Biopython code that builds the backbone (N, CA, C, O; Angstrom):
import numpy as np
from Bio.PDB.StructureBuilder import StructureBuilder

atoms = [
    (1, "MET", "N", (-1.526, 19.520, -22.984)),
    (1, "MET", "CA", (-1.157, 18.120, -22.916)),
    (1, "MET", "C", (-1.293, 17.551, -24.329)),
    (1, "MET", "O", (-2.311, 17.764, -24.989)),
    (2, "SER", "N", (-0.285, 16.838, -24.787)),
    (2, "SER", "CA", (-0.347, 16.244, -26.127)),
    (2, "SER", "C", (-1.364, 15.107, -26.152)),
    (2, "SER", "O", (-1.756, 14.579, -25.111)),
    (3, "PHE", "N", (-1.779, 14.743, -27.359)),
    (3, "PHE", "CA", (-2.764, 13.675, -27.496)),
    (3, "PHE", "C", (-2.222, 12.363, -26.933)),
    (3, "PHE", "O", (-2.955, 11.630, -26.269)),
    (4, "SER", "N", (-0.952, 12.058, -27.188)),
    (4, "SER", "CA", (-0.389, 10.795, -26.687)),
    (4, "SER", "C", (-0.307, 10.793, -25.160)),
    (4, "SER", "O", (-0.554, 9.764, -24.531)),
    (5, "THR", "N", (0.038, 11.933, -24.560)),
    (5, "THR", "CA", (0.062, 12.025, -23.098)),
    (5, "THR", "C", (-1.344, 11.865, -22.539)),
    (5, "THR", "O", (-1.551, 11.176, -21.540)),
    (6, "HIS", "N", (-2.308, 12.506, -23.190)),
    (6, "HIS", "CA", (-3.705, 12.395, -22.768)),
    (6, "HIS", "C", (-4.181, 10.945, -22.866)),
    (6, "HIS", "O", (-4.820, 10.438, -21.944)),
    (7, "LEU", "N", (-3.875, 10.283, -23.969)),
    (7, "LEU", "CA", (-4.278, 8.888, -24.169)),
    (7, "LEU", "C", (-3.617, 7.977, -23.133)),
    (7, "LEU", "O", (-4.265, 7.093, -22.573)),
    (8, "HIS", "N", (-2.340, 8.196, -22.885)),
    (8, "HIS", "CA", (-1.603, 7.421, -21.884)),
    (8, "HIS", "C", (-2.238, 7.600, -20.507)),
    (8, "HIS", "O", (-2.412, 6.635, -19.762)),
    (9, "THR", "N", (-2.578, 8.832, -20.182)),
    (9, "THR", "CA", (-3.221, 9.130, -18.900)),
    (9, "THR", "C", (-4.558, 8.414, -18.779)),
    (9, "THR", "O", (-4.885, 7.882, -17.718)),
    (10, "ARG", "N", (-5.329, 8.399, -19.857)),
    (10, "ARG", "CA", (-6.637, 7.723, -19.847)),
    (10, "ARG", "C", (-6.486, 6.222, -19.623)),
    (10, "ARG", "O", (-7.253, 5.636, -18.859)),
    (11, "PHE", "N", (-5.517, 5.595, -20.272)),
    (11, "PHE", "CA", (-5.316, 4.153, -20.096)),
    (11, "PHE", "C", (-4.888, 3.817, -18.670)),
    (11, "PHE", "O", (-5.365, 2.842, -18.091)),
    (12, "ILE", "N", (-4.005, 4.608, -18.113)),
    (12, "ILE", "CA", (-3.597, 4.393, -16.725)),
    (12, "ILE", "C", (-4.792, 4.623, -15.801)),
    (12, "ILE", "O", (-4.999, 3.872, -14.848)),
    (13, "GLY", "N", (-5.581, 5.667, -16.088)),
    (13, "GLY", "CA", (-6.771, 5.960, -15.288)),
    (13, "GLY", "C", (-7.770, 4.824, -15.289)),
    (13, "GLY", "O", (-8.381, 4.531, -14.261)),
    (14, "LEU", "N", (-7.944, 4.180, -16.434)),
    (14, "LEU", "CA", (-8.856, 3.039, -16.531)),
    (14, "LEU", "C", (-8.410, 1.916, -15.598)),
    (14, "LEU", "O", (-9.231, 1.316, -14.905)),
    (15, "PHE", "N", (-7.118, 1.636, -15.584)),
    (15, "PHE", "CA", (-6.572, 0.614, -14.689)),
    (15, "PHE", "C", (-6.781, 1.013, -13.226)),
    (15, "PHE", "O", (-7.192, 0.193, -12.404)),
    (16, "ILE", "N", (-6.496, 2.272, -12.911)),
    (16, "ILE", "CA", (-6.625, 2.743, -11.529)),
    (16, "ILE", "C", (-8.074, 2.659, -11.059)),
    (16, "ILE", "O", (-8.340, 2.177, -9.958)),
    (17, "ILE", "N", (-9.003, 3.120, -11.877)),
    (17, "ILE", "CA", (-10.420, 3.107, -11.493)),
    (17, "ILE", "C", (-10.907, 1.684, -11.265)),
    (17, "ILE", "O", (-11.628, 1.413, -10.305)),
    (18, "THR", "N", (-10.514, 0.782, -12.146)),
    (18, "THR", "CA", (-10.947, -0.609, -12.028)),
    (18, "THR", "C", (-10.416, -1.255, -10.755)),
    (18, "THR", "O", (-11.139, -1.989, -10.081)),
    (19, "THR", "N", (-9.180, -0.989, -10.431)),
    (19, "THR", "CA", (-8.576, -1.645, -9.270)),
    (19, "THR", "C", (-8.904, -0.968, -7.940)),
    (19, "THR", "O", (-8.688, -1.561, -6.882)),
    (20, "THR", "N", (-9.416, 0.248, -7.972)),
    (20, "THR", "CA", (-9.695, 0.950, -6.715)),
    (20, "THR", "C", (-11.185, 1.101, -6.416)),
    (20, "THR", "O", (-11.550, 1.803, -5.472)),
    (21, "ALA", "N", (-12.040, 0.468, -7.188)),
    (21, "ALA", "CA", (-13.485, 0.620, -6.973)),
    (21, "ALA", "C", (-13.895, 0.174, -5.568)),
    (21, "ALA", "O", (-14.592, 0.906, -4.864)),
    (22, "ARG", "N", (-13.476, -0.999, -5.164)),
    (22, "ARG", "CA", (-13.848, -1.505, -3.836)),
    (22, "ARG", "C", (-13.213, -0.684, -2.711)),
    (22, "ARG", "O", (-13.907, -0.320, -1.762)),
    (23, "PRO", "N", (-11.902, -0.379, -2.793)),
    (23, "PRO", "CA", (-11.336, 0.473, -1.743)),
    (23, "PRO", "C", (-12.043, 1.831, -1.640)),
    (23, "PRO", "O", (-12.202, 2.364, -0.542)),
    (24, "PHE", "N", (-12.466, 2.389, -2.776)),
    (24, "PHE", "CA", (-13.200, 3.654, -2.716)),
    (24, "PHE", "C", (-14.531, 3.474, -1.996)),
    (24, "PHE", "O", (-14.930, 4.336, -1.213)),
    (25, "GLY", "N", (-15.218, 2.373, -2.249)),
    (25, "GLY", "CA", (-16.480, 2.103, -1.558)),
    (25, "GLY", "C", (-16.298, 2.024, -0.052)),
    (25, "GLY", "O", (-17.108, 2.550, 0.710)),
    (26, "ILE", "N", (-15.239, 1.370, 0.367)),
    (26, "ILE", "CA", (-14.931, 1.273, 1.800)),
    (26, "ILE", "C", (-14.613, 2.659, 2.360)),
    (26, "ILE", "O", (-15.097, 3.029, 3.430)),
    (27, "TRP", "N", (-13.800, 3.420, 1.634)),
    (27, "TRP", "CA", (-13.440, 4.781, 2.048)),
    (27, "TRP", "C", (-14.691, 5.653, 2.165)),
    (27, "TRP", "O", (-14.861, 6.366, 3.154)),
    (28, "ARG", "N", (-15.565, 5.596, 1.158)),
    (28, "ARG", "CA", (-16.792, 6.403, 1.153)),
    (28, "ARG", "C", (-17.683, 6.043, 2.340)),
    (28, "ARG", "O", (-18.214, 6.927, 3.013)),
    (29, "ASP", "N", (-17.845, 4.750, 2.595)),
    (29, "ASP", "CA", (-18.651, 4.323, 3.744)),
    (29, "ASP", "C", (-18.069, 4.860, 5.049)),
    (29, "ASP", "O", (-18.806, 5.313, 5.925)),
    (30, "TRP", "N", (-16.749, 4.807, 5.175)),
    (30, "TRP", "CA", (-16.080, 5.289, 6.384)),
    (30, "TRP", "C", (-16.303, 6.795, 6.566)),
    (30, "TRP", "O", (-16.605, 7.249, 7.670)),
    (31, "ILE", "N", (-16.157, 7.564, 5.492)),
    (31, "ILE", "CA", (-16.390, 9.009, 5.549)),
    (31, "ILE", "C", (-17.840, 9.294, 5.949)),
    (31, "ILE", "O", (-18.099, 10.165, 6.779)),
    (32, "PHE", "N", (-18.786, 8.553, 5.353)),
    (32, "PHE", "CA", (-20.197, 8.763, 5.691)),
    (32, "PHE", "C", (-20.459, 8.465, 7.164)),
    (32, "PHE", "O", (-21.223, 9.179, 7.814)),
    (33, "LYS", "N", (-19.838, 7.425, 7.689)),
    (33, "LYS", "CA", (-20.022, 7.106, 9.110)),
    (33, "LYS", "C", (-19.426, 8.195, 9.997)),
    (33, "LYS", "O", (-20.019, 8.564, 11.011)),
    (34, "LYS", "N", (-18.263, 8.707, 9.621)),
    (34, "LYS", "CA", (-17.620, 9.770, 10.408)),
    (34, "LYS", "C", (-18.491, 11.023, 10.482)),
    (34, "LYS", "O", (-18.532, 11.695, 11.513)),
    (35, "PHE", "N", (-19.184, 11.334, 9.394)),
    (35, "PHE", "CA", (-20.032, 12.523, 9.350)),
    (35, "PHE", "C", (-21.489, 12.221, 9.694)),
    (35, "PHE", "O", (-22.355, 13.090, 9.596)),
    (36, "LYS", "N", (-21.746, 10.971, 10.101)),
    (36, "LYS", "CA", (-23.095, 10.535, 10.498)),
    (36, "LYS", "C", (-24.139, 10.821, 9.413)),
    (36, "LYS", "O", (-25.194, 11.398, 9.677)),
    (37, "ILE", "N", (-23.814, 10.402, 8.188)),
    (37, "ILE", "CA", (-24.706, 10.564, 7.042)),
    (37, "ILE", "C", (-25.238, 9.189, 6.666)),
    (37, "ILE", "O", (-24.484, 8.218, 6.603)),
    (38, "SER", "N", (-26.546, 9.112, 6.414)),
    (38, "SER", "CA", (-27.127, 7.867, 5.907)),
    (38, "SER", "C", (-27.528, 8.082, 4.455)),
    (38, "SER", "O", (-27.574, 9.216, 3.978)),
    (39, "ASN", "N", (-27.816, 6.998, 3.759)),
    (39, "ASN", "CA", (-28.217, 7.103, 2.358)),
    (39, "ASN", "C", (-29.572, 7.783, 2.194)),
    (39, "ASN", "O", (-29.919, 8.213, 1.094)),
    (40, "GLU", "N", (-30.331, 7.884, 3.268)),
    (40, "GLU", "CA", (-31.643, 8.522, 3.201)),
    (40, "GLU", "C", (-31.567, 10.036, 3.402)),
    (40, "GLU", "O", (-32.532, 10.744, 3.111)),
    (41, "ASP", "N", (-30.438, 10.538, 3.893)),
    (41, "ASP", "CA", (-30.294, 11.976, 4.125)),
    (41, "ASP", "C", (-30.379, 12.748, 2.810)),
    (41, "ASP", "O", (-29.919, 12.288, 1.765)),
    (42, "LYS", "N", (-30.973, 13.918, 2.892)),
    (42, "LYS", "CA", (-31.124, 14.793, 1.725)),
    (42, "LYS", "C", (-30.489, 16.141, 2.036)),
    (42, "LYS", "O", (-30.188, 16.449, 3.189)),
    (43, "GLY", "N", (-30.292, 16.929, 1.008)),
    (43, "GLY", "CA", (-29.804, 18.283, 1.197)),
    (43, "GLY", "C", (-28.333, 18.446, 0.894)),
    (43, "GLY", "O", (-27.723, 17.627, 0.206)),
    (44, "ILE", "N", (-27.777, 19.516, 1.420)),
    (44, "ILE", "CA", (-26.409, 19.904, 1.091)),
    (44, "ILE", "C", (-25.363, 19.060, 1.816)),
    (44, "ILE", "O", (-24.288, 18.817, 1.267)),
    (45, "LYS", "N", (-25.655, 18.605, 3.047)),
    (45, "LYS", "CA", (-24.654, 17.863, 3.821)),
    (45, "LYS", "C", (-24.217, 16.574, 3.119)),
    (45, "LYS", "O", (-23.013, 16.355, 2.991)),
    (46, "PRO", "N", (-25.138, 15.699, 2.654)),
    (46, "PRO", "CA", (-24.665, 14.505, 1.953)),
    (46, "PRO", "C", (-23.946, 14.838, 0.648)),
    (46, "PRO", "O", (-23.031, 14.123, 0.237)),
    (47, "TYR", "N", (-24.363, 15.925, -0.002)),
    (47, "TYR", "CA", (-23.685, 16.357, -1.227)),
    (47, "TYR", "C", (-22.232, 16.715, -0.924)),
    (47, "TYR", "O", (-21.320, 16.282, -1.629)),
    (48, "LEU", "N", (-22.023, 17.500, 0.119)),
    (48, "LEU", "CA", (-20.667, 17.916, 0.491)),
    (48, "LEU", "C", (-19.820, 16.737, 0.961)),
    (48, "LEU", "O", (-18.642, 16.641, 0.616)),
    (49, "VAL", "N", (-20.412, 15.844, 1.744)),
    (49, "VAL", "CA", (-19.664, 14.693, 2.260)),
    (49, "VAL", "C", (-19.308, 13.739, 1.115)),
    (49, "VAL", "O", (-18.192, 13.222, 1.072)),
    (50, "ASP", "N", (-20.233, 13.502, 0.200)),
    (50, "ASP", "CA", (-19.944, 12.650, -0.955)),
    (50, "ASP", "C", (-18.840, 13.259, -1.818)),
    (50, "ASP", "O", (-17.959, 12.551, -2.304)),
    (51, "THR", "N", (-18.898, 14.572, -2.000)),
    (51, "THR", "CA", (-17.871, 15.260, -2.778)),
    (51, "THR", "C", (-16.523, 15.179, -2.072)),
    (51, "THR", "O", (-15.499, 14.953, -2.717)),
    (52, "LEU", "N", (-16.514, 15.362, -0.750)),
    (52, "LEU", "CA", (-15.279, 15.229, 0.028)),
    (52, "LEU", "C", (-14.698, 13.826, -0.113)),
    (52, "LEU", "O", (-13.497, 13.668, -0.335)),
    (53, "ALA", "N", (-15.541, 12.819, 0.015)),
    (53, "ALA", "CA", (-15.070, 11.435, -0.106)),
    (53, "ALA", "C", (-14.469, 11.196, -1.481)),
    (53, "ALA", "O", (-13.411, 10.579, -1.606)),
    (54, "TYR", "N", (-15.144, 11.684, -2.507)),
    (54, "TYR", "CA", (-14.675, 11.486, -3.880)),
    (54, "TYR", "C", (-13.339, 12.185, -4.118)),
    (54, "TYR", "O", (-12.395, 11.577, -4.623)),
    (55, "ILE", "N", (-13.264, 13.462, -3.754)),
    (55, "ILE", "CA", (-12.030, 14.220, -3.993)),
    (55, "ILE", "C", (-10.876, 13.686, -3.154)),
    (55, "ILE", "O", (-9.762, 13.541, -3.658)),
    (56, "SER", "N", (-11.129, 13.392, -1.879)),
    (56, "SER", "CA", (-10.037, 12.956, -1.000)),
    (56, "SER", "C", (-9.485, 11.593, -1.399)),
    (56, "SER", "O", (-8.330, 11.289, -1.103)),
    (57, "PHE", "N", (-10.282, 10.776, -2.058)),
    (57, "PHE", "CA", (-9.789, 9.474, -2.506)),
    (57, "PHE", "C", (-9.200, 9.554, -3.912)),
    (57, "PHE", "O", (-8.133, 8.999, -4.173)),
    (58, "GLU", "N", (-9.885, 10.236, -4.805)),
    (58, "GLU", "CA", (-9.489, 10.237, -6.210)),
    (58, "GLU", "C", (-8.355, 11.204, -6.543)),
    (58, "GLU", "O", (-7.562, 10.928, -7.443)),
    (59, "MET", "N", (-8.261, 12.323, -5.838)),
    (59, "MET", "CA", (-7.245, 13.322, -6.183)),
    (59, "MET", "C", (-5.818, 12.779, -6.089)),
    (59, "MET", "O", (-5.043, 12.995, -7.022)),
    (60, "PRO", "N", (-5.429, 12.087, -5.014)),
    (60, "PRO", "CA", (-4.068, 11.536, -4.987)),
    (60, "PRO", "C", (-3.818, 10.533, -6.122)),
    (60, "PRO", "O", (-2.718, 10.473, -6.671)),
    (61, "LEU", "N", (-4.832, 9.760, -6.463)),
    (61, "LEU", "CA", (-4.689, 8.818, -7.577)),
    (61, "LEU", "C", (-4.524, 9.560, -8.896)),
    (61, "LEU", "O", (-3.727, 9.164, -9.746)),
    (62, "TYR", "N", (-5.277, 10.630, -9.056)),
    (62, "TYR", "CA", (-5.206, 11.429, -10.277)),
    (62, "TYR", "C", (-3.831, 12.083, -10.405)),
    (62, "TYR", "O", (-3.255, 12.107, -11.492)),
    (63, "ILE", "N", (-3.312, 12.607, -9.315)),
    (63, "ILE", "CA", (-1.985, 13.225, -9.333)),
    (63, "ILE", "C", (-0.922, 12.183, -9.669)),
    (63, "ILE", "O", (-0.005, 12.455, -10.445)),
    (64, "THR", "N", (-1.043, 11.000, -9.090)),
    (64, "THR", "CA", (-0.112, 9.909, -9.405)),
    (64, "THR", "C", (-0.185, 9.554, -10.881)),
    (64, "THR", "O", (0.842, 9.364, -11.532)),
    (65, "ASN", "N", (-1.388, 9.466, -11.401)),
    (65, "ASN", "CA", (-1.594, 9.156, -12.811)),
    (65, "ASN", "C", (-0.928, 10.203, -13.705)),
    (65, "ASN", "O", (-0.241, 9.854, -14.666)),
    (66, "LEU", "N", (-1.128, 11.469, -13.394)),
    (66, "LEU", "CA", (-0.521, 12.534, -14.190)),
    (66, "LEU", "C", (1.001, 12.476, -14.125)),
    (66, "LEU", "O", (1.680, 12.697, -15.128)),
    (67, "THR", "N", (1.530, 12.179, -12.945)),
    (67, "THR", "CA", (2.978, 12.087, -12.776)),
    (67, "THR", "C", (3.555, 10.946, -13.606)),
    (67, "THR", "O", (4.552, 11.123, -14.307)),
    (68, "ILE", "N", (2.929, 9.783, -13.527)),
    (68, "ILE", "CA", (3.386, 8.620, -14.299)),
    (68, "ILE", "C", (3.304, 8.893, -15.794)),
    (68, "ILE", "O", (4.156, 8.446, -16.561)),
    (69, "SER", "N", (2.280, 9.624, -16.202)),
    (69, "SER", "CA", (2.063, 9.896, -17.623)),
    (69, "SER", "C", (3.001, 10.958, -18.178)),
    (69, "SER", "O", (3.040, 11.179, -19.388)),
    (70, "GLY", "N", (3.750, 11.611, -17.314)),
    (70, "GLY", "CA", (4.738, 12.577, -17.770)),
    (70, "GLY", "C", (4.216, 13.984, -17.974)),
    (70, "GLY", "O", (4.811, 14.751, -18.730)),
    (71, "ALA", "N", (3.130, 14.342, -17.327)),
    (71, "ALA", "CA", (2.593, 15.698, -17.448)),
    (71, "ALA", "C", (3.545, 16.686, -16.780)),
    (71, "ALA", "O", (4.156, 16.380, -15.755)),
    (72, "SER", "N", (3.663, 17.865, -17.369)),
    (72, "SER", "CA", (4.498, 18.910, -16.771)),
    (72, "SER", "C", (3.781, 19.486, -15.547)),
    (72, "SER", "O", (2.596, 19.232, -15.333)),
    (73, "LEU", "N", (4.509, 20.258, -14.756)),
    (73, "LEU", "CA", (3.922, 20.865, -13.562)),
    (73, "LEU", "C", (2.749, 21.774, -13.937)),
    (73, "LEU", "O", (1.706, 21.748, -13.284)),
    (74, "GLU", "N", (2.922, 22.566, -14.981)),
    (74, "GLU", "CA", (1.839, 23.454, -15.432)),
    (74, "GLU", "C", (0.616, 22.645, -15.867)),
    (74, "GLU", "O", (-0.514, 22.992, -15.526)),
    (75, "GLN", "N", (0.842, 21.575, -16.616)),
    (75, "GLN", "CA", (-0.266, 20.714, -17.045)),
    (75, "GLN", "C", (-0.952, 20.075, -15.845)),
    (75, "GLN", "O", (-2.177, 19.959, -15.807)),
    (76, "MET", "N", (-0.151, 19.662, -14.866)),
    (76, "MET", "CA", (-0.723, 19.037, -13.673)),
    (76, "MET", "C", (-1.594, 20.024, -12.899)),
    (76, "MET", "O", (-2.693, 19.671, -12.471)),
    (77, "ILE", "N", (-1.124, 21.241, -12.717)),
    (77, "ILE", "CA", (-1.895, 22.237, -11.970)),
    (77, "ILE", "C", (-3.220, 22.523, -12.668)),
    (77, "ILE", "O", (-4.267, 22.568, -12.024)),
    (78, "LYS", "N", (-3.175, 22.716, -13.985)),
    (78, "LYS", "CA", (-4.409, 22.964, -14.739)),
    (78, "LYS", "C", (-5.357, 21.772, -14.636)),
    (78, "LYS", "O", (-6.559, 21.939, -14.432)),
    (79, "SER", "N", (-4.808, 20.576, -14.779)),
    (79, "SER", "CA", (-5.632, 19.364, -14.723)),
    (79, "SER", "C", (-6.234, 19.156, -13.339)),
    (79, "SER", "O", (-7.394, 18.764, -13.218)),
    (80, "ILE", "N", (-5.455, 19.415, -12.300)),
    (80, "ILE", "CA", (-5.938, 19.242, -10.927)),
    (80, "ILE", "C", (-7.059, 20.237, -10.620)),
    (80, "ILE", "O", (-8.058, 19.870, -10.001)),
    (81, "LEU", "N", (-6.901, 21.478, -11.044)),
    (81, "LEU", "CA", (-7.957, 22.474, -10.826)),
    (81, "LEU", "C", (-9.231, 22.094, -11.574)),
    (81, "LEU", "O", (-10.334, 22.229, -11.044)),
    (82, "PHE", "N", (-9.073, 21.622, -12.801)),
    (82, "PHE", "CA", (-10.234, 21.194, -13.580)),
    (82, "PHE", "C", (-10.887, 19.975, -12.931)),
    (82, "PHE", "O", (-12.112, 19.889, -12.855)),
    (83, "PHE", "N", (-10.064, 19.034, -12.465)),
    (83, "PHE", "CA", (-10.586, 17.840, -11.800)),
    (83, "PHE", "C", (-11.376, 18.226, -10.546)),
    (83, "PHE", "O", (-12.451, 17.681, -10.297)),
    (84, "ALA", "N", (-10.852, 19.153, -9.767)),
    (84, "ALA", "CA", (-11.546, 19.586, -8.549)),
    (84, "ALA", "C", (-12.888, 20.225, -8.893)),
    (84, "ALA", "O", (-13.876, 20.013, -8.189)),
    (85, "PHE", "N", (-12.928, 21.002, -9.963)),
    (85, "PHE", "CA", (-14.178, 21.623, -10.406)),
    (85, "PHE", "C", (-15.191, 20.558, -10.824)),
    (85, "PHE", "O", (-16.347, 20.597, -10.404)),
    (86, "ILE", "N", (-14.759, 19.620, -11.641)),
    (86, "ILE", "CA", (-15.647, 18.553, -12.118)),
    (86, "ILE", "C", (-16.080, 17.667, -10.950)),
    (86, "ILE", "O", (-17.244, 17.274, -10.869)),
    (87, "ALA", "N", (-15.157, 17.355, -10.054)),
    (87, "ALA", "CA", (-15.482, 16.495, -8.906)),
    (87, "ALA", "C", (-16.576, 17.116, -8.050)),
    (87, "ALA", "O", (-17.388, 16.399, -7.466)),
    (88, "GLY", "N", (-16.605, 18.431, -7.972)),
    (88, "GLY", "CA", (-17.659, 19.108, -7.228)),
    (88, "GLY", "C", (-19.037, 18.888, -7.823)),
    (88, "GLY", "O", (-20.045, 18.968, -7.121)),
    (89, "MET", "N", (-19.077, 18.612, -9.104)),
    (89, "MET", "CA", (-20.361, 18.361, -9.771)),
    (89, "MET", "C", (-20.728, 16.881, -9.810)),
    (89, "MET", "O", (-21.910, 16.539, -9.791)),
    (90, "VAL", "N", (-19.730, 15.999, -9.863)),
    (90, "VAL", "CA", (-20.036, 14.573, -10.042)),
    (90, "VAL", "C", (-19.911, 13.745, -8.769)),
    (90, "VAL", "O", (-20.308, 12.579, -8.758)),
    (91, "GLY", "N", (-19.370, 14.317, -7.700)),
    (91, "GLY", "CA", (-19.172, 13.549, -6.468)),
    (91, "GLY", "C", (-20.443, 12.905, -5.947)),
    (91, "GLY", "O", (-20.476, 11.698, -5.708)),
    (92, "ARG", "N", (-21.487, 13.696, -5.770)),
    (92, "ARG", "CA", (-22.751, 13.159, -5.243)),
    (92, "ARG", "C", (-23.471, 12.265, -6.253)),
    (92, "ARG", "O", (-23.914, 11.180, -5.876)),
    (93, "PRO", "N", (-23.608, 12.670, -7.520)),
    (93, "PRO", "CA", (-24.250, 11.757, -8.472)),
    (93, "PRO", "C", (-23.534, 10.410, -8.571)),
    (93, "PRO", "O", (-24.180, 9.372, -8.712)),
    (94, "TYR", "N", (-22.200, 10.425, -8.498)),
    (94, "TYR", "CA", (-21.451, 9.176, -8.536)),
    (94, "TYR", "C", (-21.756, 8.334, -7.297)),
    (94, "TYR", "O", (-21.878, 7.113, -7.395)),
    (95, "GLY", "N", (-21.879, 8.970, -6.144)),
    (95, "GLY", "CA", (-22.231, 8.249, -4.923)),
    (95, "GLY", "C", (-23.614, 7.630, -5.004)),
    (95, "GLY", "O", (-23.817, 6.498, -4.565)),
    (96, "ILE", "N", (-24.570, 8.366, -5.564)),
    (96, "ILE", "CA", (-25.926, 7.834, -5.745)),
    (96, "ILE", "C", (-25.902, 6.650, -6.703)),
    (96, "ILE", "O", (-26.564, 5.639, -6.467)),
    (97, "TYR", "N", (-25.143, 6.779, -7.777)),
    (97, "TYR", "CA", (-24.993, 5.683, -8.746)),
    (97, "TYR", "C", (-24.393, 4.447, -8.072)),
    (97, "TYR", "O", (-24.860, 3.330, -8.292)),
    (98, "ARG", "N", (-23.366, 4.647, -7.259)),
    (98, "ARG", "CA", (-22.736, 3.516, -6.564)),
    (98, "ARG", "C", (-23.735, 2.826, -5.636)),
    (98, "ARG", "O", (-23.762, 1.598, -5.556)),
    (99, "ASN", "N", (-24.556, 3.610, -4.936)),
    (99, "ASN", "CA", (-25.580, 3.011, -4.074)),
    (99, "ASN", "C", (-26.583, 2.209, -4.883)),
    (99, "ASN", "O", (-27.008, 1.135, -4.460)),
    (100, "PHE", "N", (-26.962, 2.725, -6.046)),
    (100, "PHE", "CA", (-27.893, 2.003, -6.916)),
    (100, "PHE", "C", (-27.298, 0.660, -7.331)),
    (100, "PHE", "O", (-27.966, -0.370, -7.244)),
    (101, "ILE", "N", (-26.058, 0.671, -7.778)),
    (101, "ILE", "CA", (-25.385, -0.568, -8.200)),
    (101, "ILE", "C", (-25.288, -1.527, -7.022)),
    (101, "ILE", "O", (-25.565, -2.719, -7.157)),
    (102, "ARG", "N", (-24.894, -1.004, -5.876)),
    (102, "ARG", "CA", (-24.743, -1.835, -4.677)),
    (102, "ARG", "C", (-26.063, -2.504, -4.295)),
    (102, "ARG", "O", (-26.091, -3.697, -3.992)),
    (103, "CYS", "N", (-27.148, -1.743, -4.309)),
    (103, "CYS", "CA", (-28.445, -2.256, -3.836)),
    (103, "CYS", "C", (-29.200, -3.046, -4.895)),
    (103, "CYS", "O", (-29.675, -4.148, -4.623)),
    (104, "LYS", "N", (-29.313, -2.505, -6.081)),
    (104, "LYS", "CA", (-30.176, -3.105, -7.104)),
    (104, "LYS", "C", (-29.497, -4.212, -7.901)),
    (104, "LYS", "O", (-30.130, -5.214, -8.232)),
    (105, "ILE", "N", (-28.237, -4.044, -8.206)),
    (105, "ILE", "CA", (-27.537, -5.032, -9.030)),
    (105, "ILE", "C", (-26.942, -6.144, -8.166)),
    (105, "ILE", "O", (-27.148, -7.325, -8.444)),
    (106, "PHE", "N", (-26.206, -5.767, -7.120)),
    (106, "PHE", "CA", (-25.520, -6.757, -6.290)),
    (106, "PHE", "C", (-26.306, -7.160, -5.050)),
    (106, "PHE", "O", (-25.883, -8.050, -4.312)),
    (107, "LYS", "N", (-27.448, -6.515, -4.813)),
    (107, "LYS", "CA", (-28.334, -6.850, -3.686)),
    (107, "LYS", "C", (-27.615, -6.760, -2.341)),
    (107, "LYS", "O", (-27.832, -7.589, -1.457)),
    (108, "LEU", "N", (-26.767, -5.757, -2.194)),
    (108, "LEU", "CA", (-26.045, -5.548, -0.942)),
    (108, "LEU", "C", (-26.771, -4.517, -0.096)),
    (108, "LEU", "O", (-27.545, -3.712, -0.615)),
    (109, "ASP", "N", (-26.524, -4.543, 1.198)),
    (109, "ASP", "CA", (-27.135, -3.607, 2.136)),
    (109, "ASP", "C", (-26.595, -2.205, 1.875)),
    (109, "ASP", "O", (-25.386, -2.015, 1.741)),
    (110, "SER", "N", (-27.487, -1.231, 1.803)),
    (110, "SER", "CA", (-27.054, 0.143, 1.559)),
    (110, "SER", "C", (-26.945, 0.963, 2.832)),
    (110, "SER", "O", (-26.558, 2.130, 2.788)),
    (111, "SER", "N", (-27.284, 0.362, 3.965)),
    (111, "SER", "CA", (-27.215, 1.138, 5.210)),
    (111, "SER", "C", (-25.771, 1.399, 5.578)),
    (111, "SER", "O", (-24.906, 0.535, 5.434)),
    (112, "LEU", "N", (-25.528, 2.612, 6.056)),
    (112, "LEU", "CA", (-24.159, 2.966, 6.443)),
    (112, "LEU", "C", (-24.018, 2.938, 7.921)),
    (112, "LEU", "O", (-22.937, 3.208, 8.444)),
]
sb = StructureBuilder()
sb.init_structure("model")
sb.init_model(0)
sb.init_chain("A")
sb.init_seg("    ")
for serial, (resi, resn, name, xyz) in enumerate(atoms, 1):
    if name == "N":
        sb.init_residue(resn, " ", resi, " ")
    sb.init_atom(name, np.array(xyz, "f"), 0.0, 1.0, " ", f" {name:<3s}", serial, name[0])
structure = sb.get_structure()
């Protein structure tokens, strides 16, 4: 991917992330309720469910972003595989971070 394509993708991504933060929170809460996970649960199940919520919401947005930015099919496949790998590592930490922001900063209920 050229530097200009990469930069274009990042700018579009910034807009997408900013505008989809609340819908992602709603989606994540819904997924957690479907799998009967609470914020107090520990272990592999909340990790997998958080990762599922993250990938299932963000991947279509990421693919749209790559398409708009003009990435080739080969670039898209490589980027999607890399995104899936990274999402497996950041899905749960991002969910924990979101709960922290929700509870400590905005004083919202964290119960699912």
